[in-house]
N, C-alpha and C positions, 0 to 999 in steps of 0.2 A: 519267336516270343510266344509264350504260352498264351492262349486265348480261351474263351468260354467253350467254343465248338471245336477248336483244333489248336495244334501247337507242335513245335518243333525244339528239340534240345540237341546240343553237340556232345557226342560221346568223347571222352578224353581218356587216354591210356598213356602212362609214362610221360604225362605233361604235354602230350600231342594230340590234336584232333584225330580220332580213329574211327569216326562215323557219325551217325545221327539217328535219333528216335523221333518219330512223328506219331501223333494220335490224332484221330478225327472221329466223328460220328459216322456210323454206317448203318444202313437199313437193309432188311430182308423182307419186308412187307409194307403194310401201310405205315407211312413216314411217322404219323404222330403215336403210334403205339408199338412199333416193332424197330426199335433202334438199339444199338450198343456202341461201346467204344472199340475202335480198331487200332491197333498199334502196328507200326512198320519200323523195322530195324535195319539199318544198312551199316555194315562194317567194312571200312576200306581194305583193299586186298593185303596192304602190308601189316595189318593187324588181325587177319584171318587165322584161325588155328591156335589162338592163345587164349580163348575162354571169354573173350569180351562180348559177344553176342549171346553165348550161352548164359552166362551170368544175368544178362538183361531179361531173359525170358522165364527165369525162375523166381519165386518168391515164397518164403516160408516153406521151403523143402519140396514145392511142387510146382509144375508148369501150369500157367493159367492161359487158356485160350478163349475165343469167342464163344465156343459151345458151352463151356463150363460156365463162364460169366453169365450168359444169357439164362441158363438153368437156374443159377443162384439168384439172379435179379428177379425171376418170377414173372 
């Protein structure tokens, strides 16, 4: 269930559970000033190689990761 500080969703492909996506706050320095969202994606073996995980990592034509997000967040 999605929450304020963390959450998890089920990935569905062809009407079947295909994995999960989890997000949580991550820190790399002082807790109150140096945090960002981290996203973990797990695709079950039977669904790998079909683009399920790749699709989850791209948005608006580009990959978004912690380094890019932290730079944009300023």
